[in-house]
Backbone of each chain as nested JSON, in Angstrom:
{
  "chains": [
    {"id": "A", "residues": [
      {"number": 1, "name": "MET", "atoms": {"N": [0.891, 15.858, -28.168], "CA": [1.594, 15.996, -26.439], "C": [-0.037, 15.924, -25.755]}},
      {"number": 2, "name": "SER", "atoms": {"N": [-0.998, 16.365, -26.234], "CA": [-2.423, 16.745, -25.525], "C": [-2.889, 15.553, -25.527]}},
      {"number": 3, "name": "TRP", "atoms": {"N": [-2.916, 14.493, -26.699], "CA": [-3.237, 13.082, -26.096], "C": [-2.853, 12.414, -25.246]}},
      {"number": 4, "name": "ALA", "atoms": {"N": [-1.909, 12.655, -24.916], "CA": [-0.976, 11.934, -23.474], "C": [-1.837, 12.219, -22.394]}},
      {"number": 5, "name": "ILE", "atoms": {"N": [-2.14, 13.602, -22.183], "CA": [-2.539, 14.469, -20.822], "C": [-3.971, 13.628, -21.115]}},
      {"number": 6, "name": "TYR", "atoms": {"N": [-4.378, 13.631, -21.932], "CA": [-5.854, 13.356, -21.982], "C": [-6.104, 11.835, -21.533]}},
      {"number": 7, "name": "THR", "atoms": {"N": [-5.129, 10.881, -22.494], "CA": [-5.192, 9.458, -21.555], "C": [-4.964, 9.263, -20.435]}},
      {"number": 8, "name": "LEU", "atoms": {"N": [-3.924, 10.211, -19.536], "CA": [-3.388, 10.373, -18.253], "C": [-4.838, 10.544, -17.342]}},
      {"number": 9, "name": "TYR", "atoms": {"N": [-5.609, 11.701, -17.987], "CA": [-6.946, 11.734, -17.029], "C": [-7.726, 10.065, -17.282]}},
      {"number": 10, "name": "LEU", "atoms": {"N": [-8.17, 9.944, -18.844], "CA": [-9.011, 8.162, -18.495], "C": [-8.318, 7.666, -17.535]}},
      {"number": 11, "name": "PHE", "atoms": {"N": [-7.226, 7.292, -17.31], "CA": [-6.657, 6.345, -16.401], "C": [-6.795, 7.087, -15.068]}},
      {"number": 12, "name": "MET", "atoms": {"N": [-6.58, 8.158, -14.716], "CA": [-6.965, 8.77, -13.228], "C": [-8.616, 8.293, -12.878]}},
      {"number": 13, "name": "ALA", "atoms": {"N": [-9.486, 8.766, -14.11], "CA": [-10.555, 8.384, -13.502], "C": [-11.159, 6.892, -13.622]}},
      {"number": 14, "name": "ALA", "atoms": {"N": [-10.576, 5.809, -14.325], "CA": [-10.444, 4.787, -14.247], "C": [-10.269, 4.031, -13.079]}},
      {"number": 15, "name": "SER", "atoms": {"N": [-8.626, 4.591, -12.435], "CA": [-8.367, 4.507, -10.945], "C": [-9.425, 4.603, -9.668]}},
      {"number": 16, "name": "LEU", "atoms": {"N": [-9.752, 5.616, -9.815], "CA": [-11.08, 6.223, -9.254], "C": [-12.222, 4.837, -8.638]}},
      {"number": 17, "name": "TYR", "atoms": {"N": [-12.314, 4.009, -9.803], "CA": [-13.247, 2.894, -9.353], "C": [-12.961, 2.67, -8.227]}},
      {"number": 18, "name": "ARG", "atoms": {"N": [-11.404, 1.779, -7.837], "CA": [-10.898, 0.965, -7.248], "C": [-10.911, 1.872, -5.662]}},
      {"number": 19, "name": "LEU", "atoms": {"N": [-10.572, 3.23, -5.719], "CA": [-10.626, 4.101, -4.676], "C": [-12.033, 4.004, -4.16]}},
      {"number": 20, "name": "VAL", "atoms": {"N": [-13.089, 3.988, -5.379], "CA": [-14.829, 3.909, -4.454], "C": [-14.829, 2.696, -4.143]}},
      {"number": 21, "name": "ARG", "atoms": {"N": [-14.876, 1.726, -4.596], "CA": [-15.469, 0.5, -4.673], "C": [-14.381, -0.354, -3.67]}},
      {"number": 22, "name": "GLY", "atoms": {"N": [-12.767, -0.132, -3.311], "CA": [-12.1, -1.136, -2.381], "C": [-12.698, -1.8, -0.931]}},
      {"number": 23, "name": "PRO", "atoms": {"N": [-12.542, -3.19, -0.981], "CA": [-13.205, -3.298, -0.086], "C": [-12.623, -3.014, 1.53]}},
      {"number": 24, "name": "THR", "atoms": {"N": [-10.913, -3.115, 1.298], "CA": [-10.417, -2.871, 2.875], "C": [-9.912, -1.504, 2.553]}},
      {"number": 25, "name": "VAL", "atoms": {"N": [-9.646, -0.428, 3.468], "CA": [-8.489, 0.636, 3.416], "C": [-7.637, 0.524, 2.512]}},
      {"number": 26, "name": "TYR", "atoms": {"N": [-6.918, -0.617, 2.441], "CA": [-5.657, -0.808, 1.921], "C": [-5.568, -0.818, 0.15]}},
      {"number": 27, "name": "ASP", "atoms": {"N": [-6.523, -1.291, -0.215], "CA": [-6.927, -0.809, -1.5], "C": [-7.306, 0.422, -2.163]}},
      {"number": 28, "name": "ARG", "atoms": {"N": [-7.761, 1.38, -0.956], "CA": [-7.859, 2.537, -1.512], "C": [-7.032, 3.553, -1.302]}},
      {"number": 29, "name": "LEU", "atoms": {"N": [-6.002, 2.896, -0.512], "CA": [-4.365, 3.574, -0.563], "C": [-4.075, 3.431, -1.237]}},
      {"number": 30, "name": "LEU", "atoms": {"N": [-3.619, 1.984, -1.634], "CA": [-3.344, 1.777, -2.994], "C": [-3.719, 2.424, -4.627]}},
      {"number": 31, "name": "ALA", "atoms": {"N": [-4.896, 2.872, -4.139], "CA": [-5.739, 3.289, -5.56], "C": [-5.137, 5.01, -5.159]}},
      {"number": 32, "name": "PHE", "atoms": {"N": [-5.255, 5.148, -4.282], "CA": [-4.692, 6.617, -4.308], "C": [-3.099, 7.062, -5.192]}},
      {"number": 33, "name": "ASN", "atoms": {"N": [-2.604, 5.904, -4.18], "CA": [-0.813, 5.825, -4.77], "C": [-0.947, 5.862, -6.333]}},
      {"number": 34, "name": "LEU", "atoms": {"N": [-1.87, 5.062, -7.143], "CA": [-1.579, 5.182, -8.22], "C": [-2.326, 6.592, -8.658]}},
      {"number": 35, "name": "VAL", "atoms": {"N": [-3.143, 7.111, -8.239], "CA": [-3.59, 8.714, -8.536], "C": [-2.581, 9.64, -8.744]}},
      {"number": 36, "name": "SER", "atoms": {"N": [-2.099, 8.988, -7.113], "CA": [-0.934, 10.282, -7.477], "C": [0.215, 10.311, -8.144]}},
      {"number": 37, "name": "ALA", "atoms": {"N": [0.72, 9.175, -8.434], "CA": [1.572, 9.238, -9.723], "C": [1.427, 9.421, -10.53]}},
      {"number": 38, "name": "GLN", "atoms": {"N": [-0.291, 9.124, -11.478], "CA": [-0.231, 9.61, -12.43], "C": [-0.952, 11.505, -12.266]}},
      {"number": 39, "name": "LEU", "atoms": {"N": [-0.716, 12.321, -11.318], "CA": [-0.94, 13.503, -10.906], "C": [0.684, 14.34, -11.146]}},
      {"number": 40, "name": "ILE", "atoms": {"N": [1.492, 13.372, -10.645], "CA": [2.868, 13.405, -10.886], "C": [3.192, 13.554, -12.427]}},
      {"number": 41, "name": "LEU", "atoms": {"N": [2.974, 13.106, -13.019], "CA": [2.985, 12.922, -14.607], "C": [2.602, 14.146, -14.926]}},
      {"number": 42, "name": "LEU", "atoms": {"N": [1.103, 14.102, -14.557], "CA": [0.168, 15.239, -15.513], "C": [1.217, 16.645, -15.164]}},
      {"number": 43, "name": "MET", "atoms": {"N": [1.822, 16.857, -13.768], "CA": [2.214, 18.292, -13.341], "C": [3.899, 18.371, -14.436]}},
      {"number": 44, "name": "CYS", "atoms": {"N": [3.947, 16.944, -14.702], "CA": [5.257, 17.057, -15.457], "C": [4.847, 17.463, -17.036]}},
      {"number": 45, "name": "PHE", "atoms": {"N": [3.877, 16.967, -17.668], "CA": [3.452, 17.193, -18.703], "C": [3.16, 18.714, -18.794]}},
      {"number": 46, "name": "HIS", "atoms": {"N": [2.52, 19.093, -18.113], "CA": [2.343, 20.436, -18.313], "C": [3.352, 21.661, -17.8]}},
      {"number": 47, "name": "ALA", "atoms": {"N": [4.301, 21.061, -16.433], "CA": [5.841, 21.97, -16.884], "C": [6.282, 22.003, -18.068]}},
      {"number": 48, "name": "ILE", "atoms": {"N": [6.502, 20.992, -19.09], "CA": [7.277, 20.925, -20.122], "C": [6.311, 21.577, -21.258]}},
      {"number": 49, "name": "ARG", "atoms": {"N": [5.139, 21.709, -21.485], "CA": [4.442, 22.374, -22.476], "C": [4.101, 23.735, -22.409]}},
      {"number": 50, "name": "HIS", "atoms": {"N": [3.941, 24.369, -20.686], "CA": [3.997, 25.437, -20.708], "C": [5.318, 26.344, -20.48]}},
      {"number": 51, "name": "ASP", "atoms": {"N": [6.513, 25.178, -20.45], "CA": [7.532, 25.603, -20.278], "C": [7.72, 26.636, -18.883]}},
      {"number": 52, "name": "ARG", "atoms": {"N": [7.013, 25.884, -17.617], "CA": [7.441, 26.648, -16.204], "C": [7.968, 25.261, -15.488]}},
      {"number": 53, "name": "SER", "atoms": {"N": [9.37, 25.641, -15.262], "CA": [9.986, 24.916, -13.816], "C": [9.512, 24.961, -13.04]}},
      {"number": 54, "name": "TYR", "atoms": {"N": [8.661, 25.288, -12.194], "CA": [8.297, 25.404, -10.951], "C": [7.53, 24.132, -10.72]}},
      {"number": 55, "name": "TYR", "atoms": {"N": [6.605, 24.198, -11.815], "CA": [5.885, 22.763, -11.73], "C": [6.655, 21.548, -11.332]}},
      {"number": 56, "name": "LEU", "atoms": {"N": [7.852, 21.405, -11.811], "CA": [8.522, 20.569, -11.465], "C": [9.147, 20.457, -10.073]}},
      {"number": 57, "name": "ASP", "atoms": {"N": [9.085, 21.466, -9.383], "CA": [9.426, 21.32, -7.851], "C": [8.41, 21.044, -7.387]}},
      {"number": 58, "name": "VAL", "atoms": {"N": [7.033, 21.488, -7.748], "CA": [5.606, 21.066, -7.252], "C": [5.7, 19.428, -7.301]}},
      {"number": 59, "name": "ALA", "atoms": {"N": [5.912, 18.816, -8.135], "CA": [5.588, 17.195, -8.151], "C": [6.828, 16.768, -7.429]}},
      {"number": 60, "name": "MET", "atoms": {"N": [8.292, 17.137, -7.415], "CA": [9.076, 16.679, -6.519], "C": [8.695, 16.582, -5.11]}},
      {"number": 61, "name": "ILE", "atoms": {"N": [8.394, 17.731, -4.748], "CA": [8.029, 17.817, -3.206], "C": [6.476, 16.838, -3.202]}},
      {"number": 62, "name": "TYR", "atoms": {"N": [5.689, 16.905, -4.47], "CA": [4.506, 16.038, -4.1], "C": [4.79, 14.143, -4.051]}},
      {"number": 63, "name": "THR", "atoms": {"N": [6.147, 14.384, -4.42], "CA": [6.21, 12.98, -4.576], "C": [6.537, 12.206, -2.961]}},
      {"number": 64, "name": "LEU", "atoms": {"N": [7.315, 13.216, -2.389], "CA": [7.537, 12.849, -1.362], "C": [6.592, 12.939, -0.156]}},
      {"number": 65, "name": "LEU", "atoms": {"N": [5.605, 13.319, -0.571], "CA": [4.475, 14.059, 0.259], "C": [3.6, 12.635, 0.503]}},
      {"number": 66, "name": "SER", "atoms": {"N": [3.27, 12.332, -0.617], "CA": [2.303, 11.373, -0.97], "C": [2.762, 10.125, -0.171]}},
      {"number": 67, "name": "PHE", "atoms": {"N": [4.493, 10.004, -0.56], "CA": [4.619, 8.74, -0.001], "C": [4.491, 8.869, 2.154]}},
      {"number": 68, "name": "ALA", "atoms": {"N": [4.679, 10.253, 2.509], "CA": [4.642, 10.527, 3.671], "C": [2.71, 10.116, 4.451]}},
      {"number": 69, "name": "GLU", "atoms": {"N": [2.348, 10.636, 3.384], "CA": [0.987, 10.582, 3.66], "C": [0.69, 9.446, 3.855]}},
      {"number": 70, "name": "THR", "atoms": {"N": [0.929, 8.128, 3.187], "CA": [0.528, 6.523, 2.783], "C": [1.228, 6.097, 4.339]}},
      {"number": 71, "name": "ILE", "atoms": {"N": [2.372, 6.38, 4.502], "CA": [2.956, 5.92, 6.171], "C": [1.808, 6.17, 7.304]}},
      {"number": 72, "name": "ALA", "atoms": {"N": [1.633, 7.875, 7.016], "CA": [0.884, 7.918, 8.05], "C": [-0.856, 7.61, 8.308]}},
      {"number": 73, "name": "PHE", "atoms": {"N": [-1.05, 7.266, 7.194], "CA": [-2.53, 6.586, 7.329], "C": [-2.567, 5.346, 7.783]}},
      {"number": 74, "name": "VAL", "atoms": {"N": [-1.352, 4.365, 7.295], "CA": [-1.417, 3.152, 7.852], "C": [-1.004, 3.329, 9.096]}},
      {"number": 75, "name": "ARG", "atoms": {"N": [0.025, 4.138, 9.75], "CA": [0.293, 4.218, 11.351], "C": [-1.332, 4.326, 12.094]}},
      {"number": 76, "name": "PHE", "atoms": {"N": [-1.958, 5.371, 11.422], "CA": [-3.334, 5.595, 12.212], "C": [-4.386, 4.233, 11.894]}},
      {"number": 77, "name": "TYR", "atoms": {"N": [-4.372, 3.481, 11.022], "CA": [-5.197, 2.343, 11.033], "C": [-4.613, 1.458, 11.401]}},
      {"number": 78, "name": "ARG", "atoms": {"N": [-3.766, 1.349, 11.687], "CA": [-3.047, -0.057, 12.442], "C": [-3.522, 0.02, 14.132]}},
      {"number": 79, "name": "PRO", "atoms": {"N": [-3.934, -1.668, 14.157], "CA": [-4.835, -2.164, 14.946], "C": [-3.718, -1.812, 16.376]}},
      {"number": 80, "name": "ASN", "atoms": {"N": [-4.756, -1.424, 17.401], "CA": [-4.216, -1.085, 19.058], "C": [-3.58, -2.123, 19.473]}},
      {"number": 81, "name": "PRO", "atoms": {"N": [-1.993, -2.221, 19.878], "CA": [-1.437, -3.367, 20.16], "C": [-1.911, -3.587, 21.842]}},
      {"number": 82, "name": "ARG", "atoms": {"N": [-2.249, -2.344, 21.935], "CA": [-2.473, -2.695, 23.837], "C": [-3.556, -3.784, 23.711]}},
      {"number": 83, "name": "ARG", "atoms": {"N": [-5.134, -3.667, 22.486], "CA": [-5.894, -4.517, 22.753], "C": [-5.433, -5.731, 22.893]}},
      {"number": 84, "name": "GLU", "atoms": {"N": [-4.711, -6.183, 21.557], "CA": [-4.386, -7.879, 21.538], "C": [-3.326, -8.182, 22.945]}},
      {"number": 85, "name": "SER", "atoms": {"N": [-2.574, -7.495, 23.729], "CA": [-2.26, -8.025, 24.762], "C": [-3.093, -8.258, 25.976]}},
      {"number": 86, "name": "ALA", "atoms": {"N": [-4.193, -7.354, 25.966], "CA": [-4.764, -7.476, 27.272], "C": [-6.287, -8.715, 26.811]}}
    ]},
    {"id": "B", "residues": [
      {"number": 1, "name": "MET", "atoms": {"N": [11.33, 9.514, -31.016], "CA": [11.98, 8.973, -29.285], "C": [11.502, 9.255, -28.41]}},
      {"number": 2, "name": "SER", "atoms": {"N": [11.043, 10.562, -27.997], "CA": [10.619, 10.999, -27.224], "C": [9.181, 10.453, -26.961]}},
      {"number": 3, "name": "THR", "atoms": {"N": [7.934, 10.846, -28.436], "CA": [7.072, 9.864, -28.688], "C": [6.674, 8.807, -28.107]}},
      {"number": 4, "name": "LEU", "atoms": {"N": [7.87, 8.396, -28.57], "CA": [7.611, 6.46, -28.459], "C": [7.438, 6.301, -27.371]}},
      {"number": 5, "name": "LEU", "atoms": {"N": [8.69, 6.571, -26.518], "CA": [8.685, 6.213, -25.048], "C": [7.727, 6.844, -24.172]}},
      {"number": 6, "name": "ILE", "atoms": {"N": [6.94, 7.967, -24.634], "CA": [5.408, 8.369, -23.535], "C": [4.571, 7.295, -23.833]}},
      {"number": 7, "name": "ALA", "atoms": {"N": [4.656, 6.639, -25.494], "CA": [2.959, 6.024, -25.583], "C": [3.623, 4.86, -25.107]}},
      {"number": 8, "name": "ILE", "atoms": {"N": [4.971, 4.368, -24.99], "CA": [5.314, 2.977, -24.077], "C": [4.816, 2.934, -22.406]}},
      {"number": 9, "name": "GLY", "atoms": {"N": [5.26, 3.991, -22.259], "CA": [4.856, 4.805, -20.676], "C": [3.168, 4.523, -20.322]}},
      {"number": 10, "name": "LEU", "atoms": {"N": [2.44, 4.528, -21.428], "CA": [1.188, 4.809, -21.355], "C": [0.33, 3.791, -21.398]}},
      {"number": 11, "name": "VAL", "atoms": {"N": [1.147, 2.39, -22.157], "CA": [0.404, 1.201, -22.41], "C": [0.601, 0.539, -20.951]}},
      {"number": 12, "name": "ILE", "atoms": {"N": [1.928, 0.78, -20.607], "CA": [2.255, 0.336, -19.491], "C": [1.544, 0.284, -17.911]}},
      {"number": 13, "name": "ILE", "atoms": {"N": [1.09, 1.641, -17.853], "CA": [0.214, 2.579, -16.861], "C": [-1.075, 1.996, -17.207]}},
      {"number": 14, "name": "GLY", "atoms": {"N": [-1.418, 1.865, -18.312], "CA": [-2.698, 1.294, -18.609], "C": [-3.188, -0.025, -18.313]}},
      {"number": 15, "name": "PHE", "atoms": {"N": [-1.9, -1.109, -18.639], "CA": [-2.022, -2.184, -18.109], "C": [-2.263, -2.311, -16.399]}},
      {"number": 16, "name": "GLY", "atoms": {"N": [-1.47, -1.416, -15.955], "CA": [-1.553, -1.338, -14.346], "C": [-2.71, -1.05, -13.633]}},
      {"number": 17, "name": "VAL", "atoms": {"N": [-3.42, 0.114, -14.547], "CA": [-4.748, 0.326, -14.251], "C": [-5.525, -0.584, -14.197]}},
      {"number": 18, "name": "LEU", "atoms": {"N": [-5.465, -1.655, -15.783], "CA": [-6.63, -2.769, -15.626], "C": [-5.976, -3.545, -14.87]}},
      {"number": 19, "name": "GLY", "atoms": {"N": [-4.949, -3.711, -14.341], "CA": [-4.974, -5.089, -13.261], "C": [-5.076, -4.505, -12.225]}},
      {"number": 20, "name": "THR", "atoms": {"N": [-5.388, -3.157, -11.534], "CA": [-5.687, -2.913, -10.319], "C": [-7.318, -3.118, -10.325]}},
      {"number": 21, "name": "ILE", "atoms": {"N": [-8.16, -3.069, -11.558], "CA": [-9.462, -2.761, -11.351], "C": [-10.014, -4.38, -11.126]}},
      {"number": 22, "name": "ILE", "atoms": {"N": [-9.406, -4.967, -12.467], "CA": [-10.224, -6.34, -12.444], "C": [-9.511, -7.645, -11.6]}},
      {"number": 23, "name": "LEU", "atoms": {"N": [-8.632, -7.048, -11.165], "CA": [-7.623, -8.329, -10.373], "C": [-8.708, -8.947, -8.908]}},
      {"number": 24, "name": "PRO", "atoms": {"N": [-8.839, -9.954, -8.556], "CA": [-9.596, -10.393, -7.169], "C": [-8.799, -10.279, -6.391]}},
      {"number": 25, "name": "ASP", "atoms": {"N": [-7.705, -10.036, -5.72], "CA": [-6.805, -10.198, -4.087], "C": [-6.379, -9.053, -4.195]}},
      {"number": 26, "name": "ILE", "atoms": {"N": [-5.957, -8.505, -3.29], "CA": [-5.35, -6.953, -2.565], "C": [-3.707, -7.478, -3.347]}},
      {"number": 27, "name": "PHE", "atoms": {"N": [-3.313, -8.528, -2.975], "CA": [-1.543, -9.012, -3.021], "C": [-1.8, -8.679, -4.765]}},
      {"number": 28, "name": "LEU", "atoms": {"N": [-2.826, -9.197, -5.385], "CA": [-2.397, -9.108, -7.076], "C": [-2.628, -7.655, -7.322]}},
      {"number": 29, "name": "ARG", "atoms": {"N": [-3.415, -7.363, -6.683], "CA": [-3.533, -5.632, -7.092], "C": [-2.094, -5.06, -6.611]}},
      {"number": 30, "name": "LEU", "atoms": {"N": [-1.791, -5.273, -5.702], "CA": [-0.645, -4.192, -5.007], "C": [0.696, -4.495, -6.883]}},
      {"number": 31, "name": "HIS", "atoms": {"N": [0.54, -5.969, -6.76], "CA": [1.543, -6.489, -7.7], "C": [1.559, -5.594, -9.169]}},
      {"number": 32, "name": "ALA", "atoms": {"N": [0.571, -5.717, -9.69], "CA": [-0.223, -4.896, -11.061], "C": [0.224, -3.021, -10.585]}},
      {"number": 33, "name": "SER", "atoms": {"N": [-0.36, -2.693, -9.812], "CA": [-0.115, -1.388, -9.547], "C": [1.018, -0.959, -9.321]}},
      {"number": 34, "name": "THR", "atoms": {"N": [1.831, -1.68, -8.559], "CA": [3.553, -1.245, -8.175], "C": [4.33, -1.423, -9.695]}},
      {"number": 35, "name": "LYS", "atoms": {"N": [4.132, -2.594, -10.501], "CA": [5.355, -3.05, -11.019], "C": [4.879, -1.84, -12.343]}},
      {"number": 36, "name": "CYS", "atoms": {"N": [3.35, -2.123, -12.821], "CA": [3.212, -0.735, -14.046], "C": [3.428, 0.343, -13.672]}},
      {"number": 37, "name": "GLY", "atoms": {"N": [2.904, 0.847, -12.365], "CA": [2.989, 2.3, -11.88], "C": [3.877, 2.822, -11.843]}},
      {"number": 38, "name": "VAL", "atoms": {"N": [5.285, 2.241, -11.219], "CA": [6.706, 2.654, -11.304], "C": [7.281, 2.685, -12.409]}},
      {"number": 39, "name": "THR", "atoms": {"N": [7.012, 1.515, -12.922], "CA": [7.833, 1.156, -14.639], "C": [7.583, 2.019, -15.623]}},
      {"number": 40, "name": "GLY", "atoms": {"N": [5.774, 2.495, -15.881], "CA": [5.227, 3.023, -16.818], "C": [5.903, 4.779, -16.278]}},
      {"number": 41, "name": "THR", "atoms": {"N": [5.819, 5.128, -15.045], "CA": [5.896, 6.461, -14.552], "C": [7.479, 6.969, -14.962]}},
      {"number": 42, "name": "VAL", "atoms": {"N": [8.29, 5.957, -14.672], "CA": [9.789, 6.125, -15.584], "C": [10.099, 6.161, -16.815]}},
      {"number": 43, "name": "THR", "atoms": {"N": [9.134, 5.526, -17.474], "CA": [9.497, 5.473, -18.894], "C": [8.721, 6.995, -19.438]}},
      {"number": 44, "name": "ILE", "atoms": {"N": [7.795, 7.284, -18.979], "CA": [7.539, 8.917, -19.638], "C": [8.198, 9.884, -19.077]}},
      {"number": 45, "name": "LEU", "atoms": {"N": [9.0, 9.967, -17.536], "CA": [9.621, 10.685, -17.148], "C": [10.46, 10.61, -18.0]}},
      {"number": 46, "name": "LEU", "atoms": {"N": [11.282, 9.547, -18.594], "CA": [12.549, 9.482, -19.351], "C": [12.221, 9.521, -20.959]}},
      {"number": 47, "name": "GLY", "atoms": {"N": [10.794, 10.036, -21.53], "CA": [11.017, 10.521, -22.549], "C": [10.544, 12.271, -22.735]}},
      {"number": 48, "name": "LEU", "atoms": {"N": [10.162, 12.678, -21.387], "CA": [9.678, 14.294, -20.918], "C": [11.13, 14.8, -21.115]}},
      {"number": 49, "name": "ILE", "atoms": {"N": [12.272, 13.847, -20.782], "CA": [13.648, 14.397, -20.192], "C": [14.232, 15.094, -22.029]}},
      {"number": 50, "name": "PHE", "atoms": {"N": [13.997, 14.14, -22.893], "CA": [14.175, 14.565, -24.358], "C": [13.436, 15.961, -25.02]}},
      {"number": 51, "name": "GLN", "atoms": {"N": [12.425, 15.968, -24.266], "CA": [11.341, 17.447, -24.561], "C": [12.081, 18.611, -23.758]}},
      {"number": 52, "name": "SER", "atoms": {"N": [12.239, 18.622, -22.483], "CA": [12.792, 19.7, -21.565], "C": [13.718, 20.541, -22.454]}},
      {"number": 53, "name": "GLY", "atoms": {"N": [13.588, 21.413, -22.435], "CA": [14.22, 22.907, -23.428], "C": [15.666, 22.932, -22.781]}},
      {"number": 54, "name": "SER", "atoms": {"N": [15.882, 22.833, -21.083], "CA": [16.759, 23.558, -20.515], "C": [17.538, 22.415, -19.268]}},
      {"number": 55, "name": "VAL", "atoms": {"N": [18.899, 22.804, -19.178], "CA": [19.368, 21.718, -18.42], "C": [18.738, 21.574, -17.055]}},
      {"number": 56, "name": "ALA", "atoms": {"N": [18.144, 22.658, -16.645], "CA": [17.601, 22.709, -15.007], "C": [16.165, 22.011, -15.229]}},
      {"number": 57, "name": "MET", "atoms": {"N": [15.298, 21.933, -16.1], "CA": [14.156, 21.32, -16.114], "C": [14.774, 19.649, -16.359]}},
      {"number": 58, "name": "ALA", "atoms": {"N": [15.445, 19.259, -16.971], "CA": [16.048, 17.67, -17.468], "C": [17.006, 17.5, -15.96]}},
      {"number": 59, "name": "PHE", "atoms": {"N": [17.202, 17.834, -15.301], "CA": [17.903, 17.636, -13.793], "C": [16.774, 17.281, -12.993]}},
      {"number": 60, "name": "ARG", "atoms": {"N": [15.741, 18.54, -12.864], "CA": [14.884, 18.048, -12.058], "C": [13.641, 16.718, -12.227]}},
      {"number": 61, "name": "LEU", "atoms": {"N": [13.833, 16.607, -13.783], "CA": [13.137, 15.143, -14.164], "C": [13.927, 13.996, -13.328]}},
      {"number": 62, "name": "LEU", "atoms": {"N": [15.178, 14.068, -13.874], "CA": [16.008, 12.981, -13.205], "C": [15.71, 13.476, -11.618]}},
      {"number": 63, "name": "LEU", "atoms": {"N": [15.704, 13.944, -11.204], "CA": [15.421, 13.942, -9.482], "C": [13.969, 13.106, -9.095]}},
      {"number": 64, "name": "ILE", "atoms": {"N": [12.695, 13.572, -10.2], "CA": [11.715, 13.563, -9.987], "C": [11.686, 11.353, -10.191]}},
      {"number": 65, "name": "ILE", "atoms": {"N": [12.879, 11.404, -10.864], "CA": [12.918, 9.631, -11.196], "C": [13.22, 9.029, -10.258]}},
      {"number": 66, "name": "VAL", "atoms": {"N": [14.772, 9.507, -9.376], "CA": [15.079, 9.243, -8.307], "C": [14.029, 8.881, -7.142]}},
      {"number": 67, "name": "PHE", "atoms": {"N": [13.504, 9.839, -7.048], "CA": [12.393, 9.73, -5.832], "C": [11.343, 8.822, -6.183]}},
      {"number": 68, "name": "VAL", "atoms": {"N": [10.874, 8.355, -7.786], "CA": [10.11, 7.456, -7.508], "C": [10.592, 6.121, -7.353]}},
      {"number": 69, "name": "PHE", "atoms": {"N": [12.014, 6.401, -7.945], "CA": [12.259, 4.801, -7.579], "C": [12.609, 4.296, -6.217]}},
      {"number": 70, "name": "TRP", "atoms": {"N": [12.696, 5.348, -5.454], "CA": [12.953, 5.436, -4.314], "C": [11.569, 4.638, -3.16]}},
      {"number": 71, "name": "VAL", "atoms": {"N": [10.293, 5.466, -3.745], "CA": [9.489, 5.705, -2.638], "C": [8.294, 4.677, -3.609]}},
      {"number": 72, "name": "GLY", "atoms": {"N": [8.949, 4.276, -4.973], "CA": [7.442, 3.725, -4.952], "C": [7.211, 2.226, -4.755]}},
      {"number": 73, "name": "PRO", "atoms": {"N": [8.578, 1.448, -4.896], "CA": [8.133, 0.24, -4.304], "C": [8.422, -0.114, -2.158]}},
      {"number": 74, "name": "LEU", "atoms": {"N": [8.501, 1.208, -1.91], "CA": [8.272, 1.403, -0.821], "C": [6.606, 0.915, -0.405]}},
      {"number": 75, "name": "ILE", "atoms": {"N": [6.242, 1.911, -0.8], "CA": [4.471, 1.982, -0.403], "C": [3.946, 0.334, -0.282]}},
      {"number": 76, "name": "PRO", "atoms": {"N": [4.083, -0.298, -1.543], "CA": [3.462, -1.558, -1.131], "C": [3.864, -2.578, -0.478]}},
      {"number": 77, "name": "HIS", "atoms": {"N": [5.273, -2.382, -0.127], "CA": [5.393, -3.433, 0.858], "C": [5.242, -2.685, 2.55]}},
      {"number": 78, "name": "ILE", "atoms": {"N": [5.061, -1.689, 2.289], "CA": [4.182, -1.211, 3.987], "C": [2.719, -1.0, 4.053]}},
      {"number": 79, "name": "LEU", "atoms": {"N": [2.036, -1.303, 2.453], "CA": [0.365, -1.874, 2.723], "C": [0.564, -3.294, 2.554]}},
      {"number": 80, "name": "GLY", "atoms": {"N": [1.474, -4.374, 1.91], "CA": [1.229, -5.278, 2.567], "C": [1.268, -5.884, 3.72]}},
      {"number": 81, "name": "VAL", "atoms": {"N": [2.376, -5.649, 4.478], "CA": [3.124, -5.863, 5.852], "C": [1.691, -5.752, 6.531]}},
      {"number": 82, "name": "ALA", "atoms": {"N": [1.335, -4.071, 6.4], "CA": [0.271, -3.85, 7.33], "C": [-1.063, -4.497, 7.268]}},
      {"number": 83, "name": "TYR", "atoms": {"N": [-1.825, -5.017, 5.753], "CA": [-2.856, -6.029, 5.636], "C": [-2.52, -7.567, 6.325]}},
      {"number": 84, "name": "LEU", "atoms": {"N": [-1.538, -7.872, 5.995], "CA": [-0.998, -9.102, 6.66], "C": [-1.542, -9.331, 8.326]}},
      {"number": 85, "name": "LYS", "atoms": {"N": [-0.51, -7.61, 9.122], "CA": [-0.758, -7.537, 10.206], "C": [-2.114, -7.524, 11.128]}},
      {"number": 86, "name": "ASP", "atoms": {"N": [-3.038, -7.126, 9.968], "CA": [-4.236, -7.141, 10.354], "C": [-5.31, -7.55, 10.826]}},
      {"number": 87, "name": "GLN", "atoms": {"N": [-5.654, -7.972, 11.983], "CA": [-6.611, -8.863, 12.009], "C": [-7.862, -8.825, 11.785]}},
      {"number": 88, "name": "ASP", "atoms": {"N": [-8.185, -7.635, 12.155], "CA": [-10.069, -7.502, 11.878], "C": [-9.551, -7.193, 10.233]}},
      {"number": 89, "name": "ALA", "atoms": {"N": [-9.073, -6.869, 9.051], "CA": [-9.147, -7.076, 7.473], "C": [-9.904, -7.734, 7.33]}},
      {"number": 90, "name": "PRO", "atoms": {"N": [-11.025, -7.953, 6.509], "CA": [-11.957, -9.185, 5.851], "C": [-11.048, -9.505, 4.9]}},
      {"number": 91, "name": "LYS", "atoms": {"N": [-10.82, -10.999, 4.96], "CA": [-9.893, -11.779, 4.111], "C": [-10.689, -12.123, 2.999]}},
      {"number": 92, "name": "GLU", "atoms": {"N": [-10.732, -11.93, 1.742], "CA": [-11.395, -12.131, 0.272], "C": [-11.117, -13.344, 0.229]}},
      {"number": 93, "name": "GLU", "atoms": {"N": [-11.914, -14.397, -0.461], "CA": [-11.775, -15.433, -0.848], "C": [-11.764, -14.997, -2.526]}},
      {"number": 94, "name": "PRO", "atoms": {"N": [-11.037, -15.778, -3.228], "CA": [-10.442, -15.488, -4.56], "C": [-11.684, -15.885, -5.169]}}
    ]}
  ]
}
């Protein structure tokens, strides 16, 4: 089971390439979502491995919080509608 | 069974990460990341259900699967619509 955890760490490091290099902010948000999905998987792996059930609660909340965070960033970077009408 | 599901999910996630790195356009990247990310995550979580010792952990893993299926396809939709409406974003030439 530890091989799966190390492979997931490798994939997270590979996904950080797009997070660093992405031409637009949307590429970075996309890479952030990929990394957060793999982070949820890592929490579940460690919960099963060490038999701690509260890691799964943390993973559950983190799933919804990363979704809310993406929506907040997209609304923050949205172009100003008043500038278009003026 | 559990090891097989985890290995299949890792292969799917690996293809998603590869597509996210090497594809030239943002829409292709959204396609690769979403499809492979959600499917691989759910496959690995299904494999972990077989290894969980108690009913409570299995139920929580099932709830995480429901959440991932719920918010997973919504995020690239929001990102794609925001990219299309953003006039200032640089449009890449493939």
